C-alpha positions as CSV (number, residue, x, y, z in Angstrom):
1,M,32.7,-41.3,2.9
2,S,33.9,-44.6,1.4
3,I,32.1,-47.9,1.1
4,P,34.0,-50.7,2.8
5,D,34.8,-53.8,0.8
6,E,32.7,-56.0,3.0
7,S,29.7,-53.8,2.2
8,V,29.8,-53.7,-1.6
9,A,27.1,-51.6,-3.2
10,S,25.4,-52.5,-6.4
11,I,23.8,-50.0,-8.7
12,I,21.0,-51.4,-10.9
13,I,19.6,-49.6,-14.0
14,P,16.7,-51.2,-15.8
15,T,16.3,-50.2,-19.5
16,F,14.0,-50.7,-22.4
17,N,15.0,-49.2,-25.7
18,G,17.3,-46.9,-23.9
19,A,20.2,-46.7,-26.5
20,S,19.8,-43.0,-27.1
21,R,19.9,-42.0,-23.4
22,I,21.6,-44.6,-21.2
23,G,25.1,-43.6,-22.2
24,H,24.9,-40.3,-20.2
25,C,23.9,-42.3,-17.1
26,L,26.6,-44.8,-17.5
27,D,29.3,-42.2,-18.3
28,A,28.5,-40.5,-15.0
29,L,28.4,-43.7,-12.9
30,V,31.6,-45.1,-14.3
31,Q,33.4,-41.9,-13.6
32,H,32.0,-41.5,-10.1
33,T,32.6,-45.1,-9.0
34,A,36.1,-45.6,-10.4
35,G,38.3,-47.4,-8.0
36,R,35.5,-48.2,-5.5
37,S,33.9,-51.4,-4.4
38,V,30.8,-50.8,-6.4
39,E,29.2,-52.9,-9.2
40,I,27.0,-51.5,-11.9
41,L,24.4,-53.7,-13.5
42,V,22.2,-52.9,-16.5
43,V,19.1,-55.1,-16.9
44,N,18.1,-55.0,-20.6
45,D,14.3,-55.6,-20.5
46,G,13.8,-57.0,-24.0
47,S,15.0,-53.9,-25.9
48,T,14.5,-53.9,-29.7
49,D,17.1,-51.2,-30.4
50,N,20.9,-51.4,-29.9
51,T,20.8,-50.8,-26.1
52,A,22.9,-54.0,-25.5
53,D,25.6,-52.8,-27.9
54,V,25.7,-49.4,-26.1
55,V,26.1,-51.0,-22.7
56,R,28.8,-53.4,-24.0
57,R,31.0,-50.4,-24.7
58,Y,31.6,-50.2,-20.9
59,P,33.7,-53.2,-19.9
60,S,33.3,-52.6,-16.2
61,I,29.5,-52.8,-16.4
62,R,27.6,-56.0,-16.2
63,L,24.7,-56.6,-18.6
64,V,21.8,-58.9,-18.0
65,S,19.2,-59.4,-20.6
66,Q,15.6,-60.7,-20.3
67,A,12.5,-60.9,-22.3
68,N,10.4,-57.8,-21.9
69,A,8.6,-58.1,-18.6
70,G,8.4,-54.5,-17.3
71,P,10.6,-52.3,-15.1
72,A,9.5,-53.9,-11.8
73,A,10.5,-57.3,-13.1
74,A,13.8,-55.9,-14.4
75,R,14.7,-54.3,-11.1
76,N,13.9,-57.5,-9.3
77,R,16.1,-59.5,-11.7
78,G,18.9,-57.0,-11.0
79,A,18.5,-57.4,-7.2
80,L,18.9,-61.2,-7.5
81,A,21.9,-60.9,-9.9
82,T,23.9,-58.5,-7.6
83,C,25.7,-59.1,-4.4
84,G,25.9,-55.7,-2.8
85,T,24.8,-55.3,0.8
86,I,23.2,-52.0,-0.4
87,I,21.4,-52.0,-3.7
88,L,20.8,-48.7,-5.5
89,F,18.4,-48.0,-8.4
90,T,18.3,-45.2,-10.9
91,D,16.8,-44.8,-14.3
92,D,18.4,-44.9,-17.8
93,D,17.4,-41.2,-18.4
94,C,19.0,-40.0,-15.1
95,V,22.5,-38.6,-14.7
96,P,23.8,-39.0,-11.1
97,T,26.1,-36.4,-9.7
98,S,29.5,-37.0,-8.2
99,N,28.2,-37.2,-4.6
100,W,25.1,-39.2,-5.4
101,L,26.5,-42.6,-4.2
102,D,27.9,-41.3,-1.0
103,A,24.8,-39.3,-0.2
104,M,22.6,-42.4,-0.8
105,I,24.8,-44.7,1.3
106,E,25.2,-42.3,4.3
107,P,21.8,-43.0,5.9
108,F,22.7,-46.7,6.1
109,E,25.3,-46.0,8.7
110,N,22.3,-46.3,11.0
111,P,21.7,-50.1,11.1
112,D,18.0,-49.6,11.5
113,V,17.6,-47.8,8.1
114,V,16.4,-50.0,5.3
115,G,15.9,-47.5,2.5
116,A,16.8,-44.0,1.2
117,K,15.5,-41.6,-1.4
118,G,17.3,-38.9,-3.3
119,V,16.1,-36.0,-5.5
120,Y,15.7,-34.7,-9.0
121,R,17.3,-31.7,-10.6
122,T,17.1,-30.4,-14.2
123,C,18.9,-27.9,-16.4
124,Q,15.8,-27.4,-18.7
125,K,14.6,-23.9,-19.5
126,S,11.0,-24.6,-20.7
127,L,8.2,-23.3,-18.6
128,V,6.6,-26.7,-18.0
129,A,9.9,-28.3,-17.0
130,R,10.6,-25.4,-14.6
131,F,7.2,-25.9,-13.1
132,V,7.8,-29.6,-12.7
133,Q,11.1,-29.0,-10.9
134,I,9.4,-26.6,-8.4
135,E,6.6,-29.1,-7.9
136,Y,9.2,-31.8,-6.9
137,E,11.0,-29.3,-4.7
138,D,7.8,-28.5,-2.9
139,K,7.4,-32.2,-2.1
140,Y,11.0,-32.4,-1.0
141,R,10.3,-29.5,1.4
142,L,7.7,-31.7,3.1
143,M,10.0,-34.8,3.3
144,A,12.9,-32.8,4.7
145,R,10.9,-32.1,7.8
146,L,10.3,-35.8,8.6
147,S,12.5,-38.1,10.6
148,N,11.3,-41.0,8.4
149,I,9.6,-41.3,5.0
150,D,7.3,-43.9,3.3
151,F,7.9,-43.0,-0.3
152,I,11.0,-44.0,-2.3
153,D,11.1,-43.4,-6.1
154,T,13.2,-45.6,-8.2
155,Y,15.0,-42.8,-10.0
156,S,17.2,-42.4,-6.9
157,A,16.6,-45.2,-4.5
158,A,18.6,-47.4,-2.2
159,F,17.7,-50.4,0.0
160,R,19.4,-53.0,2.1
161,R,19.4,-56.0,-0.2
162,D,18.3,-58.5,2.4
163,R,15.3,-56.4,3.3
164,F,14.4,-55.9,-0.4
165,L,14.5,-59.6,-1.0
166,E,12.5,-60.2,2.2
167,M,9.8,-58.0,0.7
168,A,10.0,-60.0,-2.6
169,G,10.9,-56.8,-4.4
170,Y,8.6,-54.7,-6.6
171,D,5.1,-55.8,-7.5
172,T,5.2,-56.9,-11.2
173,S,1.5,-56.4,-11.6
174,F,2.4,-52.8,-12.4
175,P,3.3,-53.0,-16.1
176,L,4.8,-49.5,-16.4
177,A,7.4,-47.6,-14.4
178,C,4.7,-46.0,-12.3
179,A,3.7,-46.6,-8.6
180,E,5.4,-50.0,-8.2
181,D,8.1,-48.1,-6.3
182,I,5.4,-46.4,-4.2
183,E,3.7,-49.7,-3.4
184,L,6.9,-51.3,-2.2
185,S,7.6,-48.2,0.0
186,Y,4.1,-48.5,1.5
187,R,4.6,-52.1,2.3
188,M,8.0,-51.5,4.0
189,S,6.5,-48.6,6.0
190,A,3.6,-50.9,7.2
191,R,6.3,-53.0,8.9
192,G,7.6,-50.0,10.7
193,W,10.9,-50.0,8.8
194,K,12.9,-46.8,8.7
195,M,13.5,-45.0,5.4
196,K,15.3,-41.7,5.0
197,F,15.3,-38.7,2.7
198,A,18.7,-37.9,1.3
199,P,18.3,-34.3,0.0
200,T,21.9,-34.1,-1.3
201,A,21.7,-37.3,-3.4
202,L,21.1,-35.6,-6.8
203,V,20.3,-37.0,-10.2
204,Y,19.7,-34.8,-13.2
205,H,16.6,-35.6,-15.3
206,T,14.7,-34.5,-18.3
207,H,11.2,-33.5,-17.1
208,P,8.2,-33.2,-19.4
209,D,8.7,-30.0,-21.4
210,T,5.2,-29.6,-22.9
211,L,1.8,-29.3,-21.2
212,S,0.4,-32.3,-23.0
213,K,3.4,-34.5,-21.8
214,Y,3.0,-33.2,-18.3
215,L,-0.7,-33.9,-18.1
216,K,-0.3,-37.4,-19.6
217,K,2.2,-38.1,-16.9
218,K,0.0,-36.8,-14.1
219,Y,-2.9,-38.9,-15.4
220,K,-0.7,-42.0,-15.4
221,F,0.7,-41.4,-11.9
222,A,-2.8,-40.9,-10.5
223,F,-4.2,-43.9,-12.3
224,W,-1.5,-46.3,-10.9
225,R,-1.4,-44.7,-7.5
226,I,-4.9,-45.9,-7.0
227,L,-3.7,-49.5,-7.3
228,A,-0.8,-48.9,-4.9
229,V,-3.2,-47.3,-2.3
230,R,-5.8,-50.1,-2.8
231,K,-3.1,-52.6,-1.7
232,N,-2.0,-50.4,1.2
233,R,-5.2,-48.7,2.4
234,S,-3.6,-47.0,5.4
235,K,-1.8,-44.6,3.0
236,A,-5.0,-43.3,1.4
237,V,-5.2,-40.5,3.9
238,K,-1.6,-39.3,4.0
239,D,1.9,-40.2,3.0
240,S,5.2,-38.4,3.3
241,H,5.3,-37.2,-0.3
242,T,1.9,-36.0,-1.3
243,P,0.7,-32.5,-0.2
244,Q,-2.7,-32.7,1.4
245,L,-3.7,-29.6,-0.6
246,M,-3.1,-31.5,-3.8
247,K,-5.6,-34.1,-2.7
248,L,-8.1,-31.4,-1.8
249,Q,-7.7,-29.8,-5.3
250,L,-8.8,-33.1,-6.9
251,L,-12.3,-32.1,-5.8
252,F,-12.1,-29.0,-8.0
253,V,-13.3,-30.9,-11.1
254,P,-16.4,-32.7,-9.7
255,T,-17.5,-29.8,-7.5
256,L,-17.1,-27.3,-10.4
257,V,-19.3,-29.5,-12.6
258,M,-21.9,-29.7,-10.0
259,A,-21.8,-26.0,-9.3
260,L,-22.2,-25.2,-13.0
261,A,-25.2,-27.5,-13.2
262,L,-26.6,-25.8,-10.1
263,D,-26.1,-22.3,-11.7
264,L,-27.8,-23.4,-14.9
265,T,-30.7,-24.8,-13.0
266,L,-31.3,-22.2,-10.3
267,R,-29.5,-19.2,-11.6
268,P,-28.5,-17.9,-8.2
269,R,-27.5,-14.3,-7.7
270,V,-24.0,-15.4,-6.7
271,P,-22.9,-18.2,-9.1
272,A,-21.8,-21.3,-7.2
273,S,-19.2,-21.9,-9.9
274,A,-17.6,-18.6,-9.1
275,A,-17.3,-19.6,-5.4
276,I,-15.7,-22.9,-6.3
277,I,-13.2,-21.2,-8.6
278,A,-12.4,-18.6,-5.9
279,A,-11.9,-21.4,-3.3
280,F,-9.6,-23.3,-5.7
281,L,-7.5,-20.1,-6.3
282,V,-7.1,-19.6,-2.6
283,S,-5.9,-23.2,-2.3
284,T,-3.1,-22.5,-4.8
285,L,-1.7,-19.5,-3.0
286,P,0.7,-21.4,-0.7
287,F,2.4,-23.2,-3.6
288,S,2.3,-20.1,-5.9
289,L,3.9,-17.9,-3.3
290,R,6.7,-20.3,-2.7
291,A,7.1,-20.7,-6.4
292,V,7.4,-16.9,-6.9
293,K,10.4,-16.8,-4.7
294,K,12.2,-19.2,-7.0
295,D,10.8,-18.3,-10.4
296,I,8.4,-15.4,-10.7
297,V,7.0,-16.5,-14.1
298,I,6.3,-20.0,-12.8
299,G,4.7,-18.5,-9.7
300,L,2.3,-16.5,-11.7
301,L,1.4,-19.4,-14.0
302,S,1.0,-21.8,-11.1
303,P,-2.8,-21.4,-10.5
304,A,-3.5,-22.4,-14.1
305,M,-1.0,-25.3,-14.0
306,L,-2.4,-26.6,-10.8
307,A,-5.9,-26.4,-12.2
308,A,-4.8,-28.4,-15.3
309,R,-3.0,-30.9,-13.0
310,A,-6.2,-31.3,-10.9
311,C,-8.2,-32.2,-14.0
312,A,-5.6,-34.7,-15.2
313,Q,-5.3,-36.3,-11.8
314,F,-9.0,-36.5,-11.3
315,L,-9.4,-38.4,-14.6
316,G,-6.6,-40.6,-13.6
317,V,-8.1,-41.4,-10.2
318,V,-11.5,-42.3,-11.9
319,G,-9.7,-44.5,-14.4
320,G,-7.6,-46.1,-11.7
321,F,-10.7,-46.9,-9.6
322,V,-12.4,-48.6,-12.6
323,Y,-9.2,-50.6,-13.3
324,A,-8.6,-51.6,-9.7
325,R,-12.1,-52.9,-9.2
326,R,-11.3,-55.6,-11.8
327,K,-8.1,-56.6,-10.2
328,P,-7.5,-58.8,-7.1
329,V,-5.7,-57.3,-4.2
330,T,-2.4,-59.2,-4.4
331,V,1.3,-58.5,-4.7
332,K,2.8,-60.3,-7.7
333,T,6.6,-60.6,-8.1
334,N,9.1,-62.5,-10.1
335,L,11.5,-62.6,-7.2
336,A,12.6,-65.8,-5.4
337,A,15.5,-65.1,-3.2
C-alpha cells in the first residue's frame, strides 16, 4: 500500500535526553520511508544532552526544539508543526518495522476511522521482559476481538490530524509519558469516533528487564490512570485494553490484609488468608495457562508476577486517588490549531 501525495503522513517522535537511543528509531524510519510522501519530525523537549546533534545527522528529518514541557506538550507541538493528513506517533526508544507505516495507515482507508494503534515486540531474553511481552500480547488478544477500540498508546499511534486538533491534542497536565495517551483515547471514544487495532503494525521496544523496574512502571501506570479515568468516568468499569481479571486482582492486597487481621483476631479453623490466596491463584490460571503455551517458564512464574503486579498497582491506585483529589477535573493543552 502506498500513501498518495495528497494524503501526506507525518511521523512525530518526542524526545528528552534521547541521544543514546533515538538513532535506532531514526535509522529504521529513514530506511522504511525512503522515496515516500512522508515527513519525519523530532520534537526535542529541552534535552540537556546532545540529542539535537544526533538528529541533525539525518538531513531528511525535521527538528523542532522547545523548552522542557513534557511529552504531551511535545507531541502537540509536533502535530501543529506538521502537515500530514495522518499523523503518527512513536517513541525514541522504539524501532518500527518495515511494514509499520503501511499497517498503521491501512485502517484510514475507511473514512470513518480517526485513530489506530499498533503493537510492541521485543528481542529481550530476561525473564521479566519476556513476562512483559506476554502481558502485552494478552491485552492484544482482547483488542483483536473488537471492531473498535478506545485505547491508543503513543508508542505506535496514528490519528487523522484534523480530528486530533479538534480534540486539542494530549492533556498536558500529565507531566510524564503515562496515561495522557489513554485520556485522549477515552475522550475520542466518548464522541463515538472509530479507532482500530492494527496487529501487524510492529515496533520493537526494550521492556523493563528487572522486577524493580517493572513494578515501578506498574505503579506509575496505575497512578496516572486514575487521573485519566477521573476525567472520563465512563471508562472506570471497562475499556478495550484492560482485562477485567486484572482489576479484580487489585483487591488481593486489601482483602489479604483484612483476612490476616481476621485470622490474628479470631484464629478460625480455616484461615481466611488462605482462602484469599487460593482465590487469587485461581484468578491467575487463565493468564498462566495461556503463557505456558508461549513460554513454559514464564507461565510457571506468572502467579508470583501477577501477585507482585497487583501490589504495585494497588499502591499506584491509592496514590493516584490521593493526587487526583487535589486536582481540578479539566483538560489542559498547549495546542491552538
